[in-house]
Every structure is written in C-alpha cells, then in structure tokens.
FIDO-858525 format. One line per field, with one value per residue (C-alpha): x negated, y, z; residue in one letter. Coordinates in nm, 3 decimals, decimal comma, always signed. Each point is the difference from the previous one (the first is absolute). Layout:
east = (X; ...)
north = (Y; ...)
up = (Z; ...)
aa = (a; ...)
***
This chain:
east = (-1,526; +0,095; -0,196; -0,314; +0,072; +0,366; +0,311; +0,135; +0,357; +0,084; +0,275; +0,094; -0,192; +0,031; +0,356; +0,124; -0,184; +0,025; +0,255; -0,179; -0,272; -0,294; +0,114; +0,330; -0,083; +0,024; -0,212; +0,317; +0,060; -0,347; +0,065; +0,319; -0,177; -0,267; +0,254; -0,027; -0,331; -0,193; -0,372; -0,139; -0,214; +0,289; +0,128; -0,334; +0,105; +0,314; -0,191; -0,250; +0,284; +0,160; -0,327; -0,057; +0,346; -0,047; -0,341; +0,146; +0,293; -0,234; -0,214; +0,300; +0,162; -0,324; +0,092; -0,343; +0,079; +0,209; -0,321; -0,114; +0,315; +0,244; +0,266; +0,251; +0,007; -0,267; -0,089; -0,201; -0,280; -0,332; +0,027; -0,286; -0,070; +0,212; -0,164; +0,023; -0,113; -0,362; +0,082; +0,290; +0,032; -0,113; -0,080; -0,128; +0,344; +0,136; -0,038; -0,037; +0,304; -0,203; -0,259; -0,220; -0,116; -0,348; -0,100; +0,130; -0,165; +0,005; +0,312; +0,193; +0,203; +0,353; +0,140; +0,330; +0,014; +0,086; +0,329; +0,159; -0,022; -0,313; +0,001; -0,291; -0,030; +0,108; -0,040; +0,197; -0,237; +0,139; +0,217; +0,378; +0,048; -0,167; -0,060; -0,204; -0,188; -0,330; -0,112; -0,360; -0,060; -0,335; -0,084; +0,291; +0,320; +0,223; +0,220; +0,114; +0,336; -0,003; +0,087; -0,001; +0,203; -0,074; +0,211; -0,033; +0,159; +0,066; -0,180; +0,150; -0,102; +0,035; +0,341; +0,140; +0,151; -0,084; -0,275; -0,372; -0,176; -0,132; +0,218; +0,159; +0,369; +0,168; -0,095; -0,038; +0,260; -0,121; -0,351; +0,012; -0,187; -0,130; -0,342; -0,160; -0,295; -0,100; -0,207; -0,344; -0,221; +0,075; +0,268; +0,375; +0,212; +0,373; +0,261; +0,317; +0,328; +0,138; -0,112; -0,195; +0,026; -0,254; -0,030; -0,333; -0,271; +0,172; -0,113; +0,188; -0,089; -0,060; +0,119; -0,107; +0,126; -0,019; +0,311; -0,040; -0,231; -0,357; -0,228; -0,290; +0,038; -0,103; -0,320; +0,031; -0,256; +0,016; -0,156; -0,338; +0,112; +0,320; +0,140; +0,104; +0,308; +0,248; -0,218; -0,152; -0,374; +0,018; +0,284; +0,122; +0,357; +0,316; +0,255; +0,340; +0,092; +0,271; -0,031; +0,160; -0,245; -0,038; +0,235; -0,035; +0,272; +0,213; -0,047; -0,161; +0,129; -0,153; -0,001; -0,226; -0,330; -0,305; -0,341; -0,315; +0,023; -0,282; +0,105; -0,286; -0,219; -0,040; +0,186; +0,092; -0,118; +0,336; +0,008; +0,275; +0,070; +0,238; +0,145; +0,099)
north = (-2,943; +0,111; +0,255; -0,150; -0,165; +0,110; -0,201; -0,105; +0,095; +0,371; +0,054; +0,353; +0,185; -0,241; -0,117; +0,360; +0,104; -0,320; +0,137; +0,332; +0,065; +0,235; +0,252; +0,066; -0,038; +0,330; +0,101; +0,034; -0,372; -0,079; +0,220; -0,186; -0,333; +0,094; +0,115; -0,152; -0,185; +0,051; +0,069; -0,303; -0,301; -0,239; +0,220; +0,038; -0,215; +0,205; +0,327; -0,120; -0,098; +0,341; +0,176; -0,234; +0,070; +0,376; -0,007; -0,200; +0,242; +0,301; -0,170; -0,063; +0,340; +0,202; +0,173; +0,005; +0,328; -0,210; -0,125; +0,356; +0,166; -0,067; -0,258; +0,220; +0,243; +0,257; +0,279; -0,055; +0,226; -0,169; -0,231; -0,023; -0,251; +0,021; +0,199; +0,062; +0,270; -0,001; +0,053; -0,069; +0,359; +0,353; +0,140; -0,337; -0,152; +0,203; -0,115; +0,222; +0,052; -0,158; -0,255; +0,068; +0,333; -0,058; +0,336; +0,352; +0,338; +0,285; +0,150; +0,172; +0,319; -0,039; +0,270; +0,083; -0,355; -0,106; +0,193; -0,270; -0,377; -0,196; -0,381; -0,230; -0,381; -0,195; -0,378; -0,192; -0,297; -0,259; +0,253; +0,031; +0,310; +0,338; +0,105; +0,318; +0,229; +0,178; +0,312; +0,119; +0,373; +0,178; +0,362; +0,243; -0,197; +0,271; +0,276; -0,028; -0,172; -0,120; -0,360; -0,255; -0,311; -0,343; -0,295; -0,332; -0,075; -0,323; -0,039; -0,116; -0,334; -0,160; -0,128; +0,355; +0,069; +0,344; +0,070; +0,023; -0,241; +0,146; +0,312; +0,113; -0,089; +0,038; +0,109; -0,290; +0,025; +0,175; +0,057; +0,383; +0,165; +0,352; +0,080; +0,311; +0,154; +0,263; -0,210; +0,072; -0,286; -0,357; -0,260; +0,044; -0,305; -0,011; -0,275; -0,053; +0,058; -0,337; -0,335; +0,023; -0,338; -0,104; -0,288; -0,174; +0,003; +0,285; +0,337; +0,315; +0,368; +0,225; +0,353; +0,315; +0,358; +0,324; +0,082; +0,373; +0,258; +0,052; +0,300; -0,226; -0,350; -0,298; -0,190; -0,377; -0,276; -0,186; -0,298; +0,053; -0,225; -0,172; +0,208; -0,261; -0,149; +0,185; -0,042; +0,350; +0,057; +0,323; -0,016; -0,258; +0,125; +0,018; +0,282; +0,028; +0,306; +0,232; -0,089; +0,221; +0,171; -0,141; -0,294; -0,378; -0,120; -0,304; -0,150; +0,055; -0,075; -0,206; +0,316; +0,197; +0,116; -0,088; +0,166; -0,031; +0,191; +0,240; +0,052; -0,200; -0,094; -0,360; -0,192; +0,178; -0,171; -0,123; -0,332; -0,207; -0,270; -0,284; -0,323; -0,329)
up = (-2,316; +0,355; +0,197; +0,160; +0,336; -0,017; +0,070; -0,340; +0,090; +0,022; +0,257; -0,110; -0,272; -0,294; +0,076; +0,011; -0,318; -0,207; -0,249; -0,059; -0,259; +0,054; -0,258; +0,174; +0,368; +0,188; +0,295; +0,208; -0,058; +0,133; +0,302; +0,084; -0,055; +0,251; +0,258; +0,247; -0,020; +0,322; -0,032; +0,175; -0,082; -0,049; -0,287; -0,178; -0,297; -0,064; +0,033; -0,260; -0,234; +0,041; -0,090; -0,295; -0,145; +0,039; -0,171; -0,287; -0,024; -0,016; -0,267; -0,224; +0,049; +0,001; +0,325; +0,158; +0,174; +0,236; +0,159; +0,076; +0,124; +0,278; -0,076; +0,183; -0,292; +0,080; -0,240; -0,317; +0,124; +0,085; +0,301; +0,247; +0,275; +0,317; +0,275; +0,374; +0,247; +0,108; +0,369; +0,235; +0,127; -0,085; -0,344; -0,118; +0,052; -0,292; -0,359; -0,309; -0,224; -0,282; +0,117; -0,302; +0,145; +0,139; +0,149; +0,066; -0,043; +0,252; -0,147; -0,275; +0,037; -0,134; -0,226; -0,170; -0,143; +0,355; -0,015; -0,219; +0,067; -0,089; -0,007; +0,090; -0,006; +0,308; +0,030; +0,264; +0,032; +0,241; +0,179; +0,006; +0,216; +0,052; +0,361; -0,032; -0,241; +0,061; -0,194; +0,030; -0,030; -0,004; +0,072; +0,022; -0,022; -0,146; +0,135; +0,360; +0,023; -0,361; -0,075; -0,279; -0,077; -0,140; -0,113; -0,179; -0,338; -0,185; -0,333; -0,328; -0,149; -0,342; +0,111; +0,030; -0,341; -0,140; +0,252; -0,057; +0,236; +0,325; +0,030; +0,329; +0,011; +0,341; +0,349; +0,243; +0,278; +0,317; -0,140; -0,014; +0,287; +0,064; +0,143; +0,146; -0,184; +0,256; +0,237; -0,142; -0,116; +0,102; -0,041; +0,028; +0,077; -0,078; +0,028; -0,208; +0,182; -0,114; -0,135; -0,328; -0,171; -0,265; -0,243; +0,066; -0,269; -0,184; -0,133; +0,100; -0,027; +0,297; -0,072; +0,185; -0,022; +0,198; +0,201; -0,060; -0,154; +0,119; +0,029; +0,090; -0,139; +0,214; -0,070; -0,003; -0,034; -0,329; -0,172; -0,163; -0,286; -0,111; -0,283; -0,256; +0,161; -0,219; -0,307; +0,017; +0,022; +0,201; +0,250; +0,253; +0,040; -0,206; -0,026; -0,170; -0,206; +0,131; +0,369; +0,266; +0,235; +0,353; -0,068; -0,020; -0,239; +0,081; -0,348; -0,338; -0,349; -0,280; -0,212; +0,239; -0,146; +0,211; -0,006; +0,214; +0,330; +0,078; +0,363; +0,152; -0,297; +0,125; +0,272; +0,327; +0,317; +0,126; +0,183; +0,155; +0,254; -0,079; +0,134; -0,156)
aa = (m; p; l; p; d; a; n; k; k; s; p; r; v; y; p; l; l; q; n; t; d; l; e; n; i; a; f; a; t; l; q; s; t; g; t; p; i; a; i; e; e; m; n; e; d; e; l; r; r; l; v; l; v; n; l; a; r; l; s; v; k; g; e; w; s; g; l; l; t; a; a; s; g; g; s; d; a; p; i; y; a; p; f; s; p; a; e; a; t; g; t; g; s; f; i; p; i; a; p; i; v; q; a; s; s; s; g; y; t; m; d; t; h; y; e; t; p; s; h; y; p; f; y; s; g; d; y; t; e; v; e; e; f; e; i; t; f; s; g; t; a; g; d; a; g; t; t; g; s; l; a; l; y; t; l; s; t; s; e; d; t; g; w; a; v; g; r; p; m; a; k; v; a; n; s; e; v; s; y; a; t; d; g; g; s; g; t; v; e; v; s; p; s; g; t; v; t; l; e; p; c; t; w; y; s; l; c; i; v; a; d; q; g; y; t; t; y; p; t; i; q; r; a; t; k; m; n; f; y; w; g; n; a; n; w; g; g; l; k; a; a; g; e; t; d; y; t; l; p; a; t; y; a; d; t; d; t; w; t; p; s; q; a; l; f; y; m; p; k; i; s; w; r; g; t; n)
***
C-alpha cells in the first residue's frame, strides 16, 4: 500500500534502495539517497519515504539510539535538544558550555586541583564554529597578573576501538586560549586566535587549567547542580592521572586513567558564543 495521498511512483528513494534489505542498509547509504532532496512541498512524498525506510531500518537493527543522537557521528554521551542564545547581544548572547546547567551559585574558590587540567562537558548544539568564550569570576579573581587557559577536546565514541566512551581524545585546532584572572569579580571574554570548527550536535569536553602557580586562587561561579555527567555523584569534572602542571596536552591515550576532578565541585560558569 502506498503512503496516503502520495504519488505511487518514487522518483528517487525506492529506485536507489530497491536491491538493499533492511538488515544490511547503512545509514551512510540513506544519507547519500537523501542528497540532494530539497526540503520543499513538491518533495514531501520522497521525504516521507526516506523517514519510513530509516524507521524500518532502526526497527530491524535495534539502533534506536540513532533517533536520539546526531547522524553526523556525535558522541555517545546524552544528547539534549538544540539551543540558541537568549539575547542578540550582551551576556545573554552567550550560551552555557552544557545547556543542562540551570543555575549558578555565587562562586567556588579553586585550589591545587586547578594546577592540572580538568574537563567539563561541552555540547555544540546547532553551531559549527566558536567565536568567543566568557568566564564568570566572583570575589577575588586570583593573584595579580596570573592567568588560566582553556581548550576544547574531542570525545571518544563507541567507534573508537580501545577507548572508553566519552573520554577526551585530542585538542580541537585553535581552541586553546588564555584568560586573565586578576580583574576582580565579573566576566572575562576571550576569543580564539584562529577558526575553531565544531561538528554540530556533538559532545566535546572543555578543559581548564592554571597557567602558573597561585598564592590566592581565583574564585569562579559554578553550577548549583549538574554533577552526574561523567557518572559520578559528587563531581562534575574529569581529570587524567599523571598530568603536567599548567599544561593543556595536545592528545590523550586510550590507556589514560580518568578520575573525577575536584577543581570546581560542579560545572564552572564558562559560556561561549558560536556561529553556524
């Protein structure tokens, strides 16, 4: 039986897939079948056929996670709805590194855990490029002249042989930036020196570290909740064993040992602005 109110003859989807069974059809094949099909009313029948075939494929193969994660190969960490800034300009034009954070507390004073890298969840949403980061400090922002650094890292997925899912792998090109921590309370905005390209609808980690030693550690705002991302009930960050002080590594190995980071207890209030 054809789709209701549809033209009985499929000009593209069925002719291209007619010799393939549901058990063996790959998502890449569906992608190529749908490229190019313009999203317009005249193509509604073919769009419905494409969705129908994909639903049937997922039913047979049991790959229901494909309905919840990005088709472009995002991480296996939980995926949340795409998001956008609340305002066009000002603080409201920045978005949190993890959109699941609902509120921030007055602050948390960093300690020696800040001297080695700590990773926190970062979701790209609809965006394909980072324009700017915003860090929110509260109270004394650390020793005069002292700085910190942050960078984005790709996360491992189930397709990365030998890796546990959701572990930092490699620094994203051009994403490392330094920021001053001696400006008292308030926000600090920093921009990457080059283009930082993201995959949309994909989880990354955002890593922060002190650039040098502190006598008085900076105090940064942090989330009042959000401490289960890495599967730990007490801490929101992740830290690798054997890290070098004051350094953001270029890559990690699948043999690295990861433990919860106590640098900020929950999520630091670091936001970003992106384009797509």
